[in-house]
N, C-alpha and C positions, 0 to 999 in steps of 0.2 A: 682269779676266778671272777667271772661276770656275775651280775646280780641275779640273772635268770638261772644260772647254774647253781648259785648258792641256794636260792629258793627251792629249786628242784631237789637238791640233795637234802635240804632240811625237811621238806614234806615227805619225800620218798623214804628217807631214813626213819622218820616217825611212824609212818604207815607200816613199814616193814617190822619195826619193833613191836607194834601193837598186834600185828598178825601172828607173829611167832609166839609171843608171850601168852596171848589169850588162847591160842590153839593148843599149845602144849602145857598149859597151866595144870590140868589134872595130873599129868605125869610128874610135874615138878613137885606137886603136893605129896604124891606117893613117895617120891625119892626123899623128900625132907622128913617125912614121918618114919620111913625105914631107918634113917640115920639118927633119929631122935633118941636121946638117952632114956626116955620113958618107955621106948618100945613102940612098935607100929600100932598096936591095938589101943594102948593108952593115949597115944598122941592123936587118935581120932580114926585110925583105920581108913575105911573108904567113906566115912561120913563127912559131910561138909567139904567135899572135894574142891570147892571153889573158895574156901576160906582164905582170906588175904588177897583176893583178886582186885579189890579197889586199889591197893598199894601198887600192884603190878600194872594195872591199867593207867594209873596216874603217872607212874615213873617211866613206862616203856617208851612213850612217844618222845619226850625230851631226851631220854637216855640215848636212844638210837639216833635221833636227829643230831645230837651233839657229836656222836662218834663220826657219822658220815660227813658232816660239815667240816670237822677237823681233818678227817682223812682226805677228802677231796681238796680242801684248801692247801694242805701240806703237799699233796701230790702235784697240785698246780704250781705252787711256788718253787718247789725243788726241781721240778721238771722243766721249768721255763728257761733257766740259764745256769751256768756253772758246770762243775764236773758231773753232777748227778743228772744232767739233761741228756747225756748220751744214752742211746737205746739199750745198751748192755747193762746200764746201771738202773734200769727201771725197777727190777725187783727190790733193790736197796731203797729206792724212793717209796715203794709200796710198804715195805717193812717199817720204815720210819713213820710214815703216815698212819699206819695201823697202830703202832705203839703209842704215838701221841694221842690218837683217837681213843684208845683204851684208858689212858691216864685221865683225860677230860670226862669221858663217859662215866667212869667209875665214881666221879664226884656226885653223880645223880643215881647211879645204879646201886651203890652200896647201901645208902640209907633206905631205899625202897626194898632191897633184898633183906635187910635186917628186920624191918617191920613185917614184911611178907612172911618170912620164915618163922618168926615168933608167933604170928597169927595162925599159920598153918599147923603149928605144934600145940596150939592152945585153943580149943573150941569154945572155951568159956569167955574169951575176949574177942572183940571185933578189931578191925584195923585201927580205928580212931583211939580206942582204949589202949591198945598196945603202943601206939605212938606217944600218947600222953604219959604212960607209965615209963617208957624208955627215957623220955626227956626229963621227967621228974626224978628218976633214980640215977641216971647216968649223964644227963645233960646232952648237949649236941654231940659230944665226943662218942657217946654211946651209939649214935646212928652211924658213925664211921668205924665201928669196931670191925677189924679185918680188912680195912681198905688196902693196906700194903700187900697183904697176902693175896687179895683178889686181883690187884693189878699184876702181880708177879705170876698169877695163874693164867690170866687172860692174854697177856702179851705173847708168850710163846705160841699159843694157839693161833693168834692173829698173824704172827710172823710166817706161819705156814699157809693159813687159809687165804689171805688176801693176795699174795703174789700168785698163788695157784688160781684164784678166781680171775685175776687180771689176765693170766696166761690163757685160760679157757676162753675168755671174752675175745682176746686178740687172735688166738690161734685156731679157733674152730670155725672153719669156713662155712660148713653146712648150717650152722646156727646163727651166723652173722653177729656173734657176740651176745646172743640171748641165752642166759644161763638156763632157764627152764627147758629150752630146746636142746641144749647141750646134754642135760641129764636124760631127756626123752630119747635122744639119739643113742645114748649108752644103754638105756632100757631096751630099746628095740634090737640092738645088735648083740647084747650080752645078757639080757634078762635082768631079773631082780638081783641076782647074785653079783652082777656087774656093778651095781650101785653100792651094795653093802658087803662086798667080798671081804671075808676075814673079820667081820665086825662082831661085836658082842652087843647085848641089848643097850648098854649105855652109849656105845658108839653109834648104834642105829638111831637112837634118840637125837644125838648131836647132829648126825647126818641129815635127819628129817628137819631139824631146826634150821640148819644151814641152808637147806633147799628152800624152805619157806622164806627165811630172812633175806637171803641174797636174791632169790627169785622175785619176791615182792618189791624189793628195793629197785632192782634193775627195770622191772616192768613199769612201775610208777614213774621213775626218773625219765625213762625213754618217752613215756606218754606226755610228761610235762615239758620236755625239751622238743 
């Protein structure tokens, strides 16, 4: 990977992460409070909907940047030579790149998620207070509570998402590899149901997040290159 491509992936990934995390943060807060053992109302209900946003804002840029730099670097190295350089092996390369990207990104994502979720479920404490309390009571290991389960949850999703994303970029002639235009083309030909066919509210939220995340990444990266 050339230095210009590395920088483009770094900046574009960080921008994409911030776009999706800050845009969908209220939905994330509601989801966290609905899952809280205290119950939705006691966890804060609709009050303080942006509680914990500093943690998300600080972590989203390096988290997404780390993922895409790892993903693009792995894709570049594996696709340059050897058995995985063959065109029909491209999906395998994308899967390996996405898996490694998740392992690296979760080193940043998990601590920020731990602090963010605890802040969302406790209106009496701010992000800094929650961070200090976690370090004091559980140490650094407390920030990585659930790291393995998070990686195991994220990898299967990426194994499907990124080969599909690469396929859409390479195979959609009308959009010339531009993901927002791919989705716009589906919207025009099949309507809203074409984008969210068979989905439930959670899948709709994931789909919207993927649209913003990958769309922003592709747009910024293409601009920088």
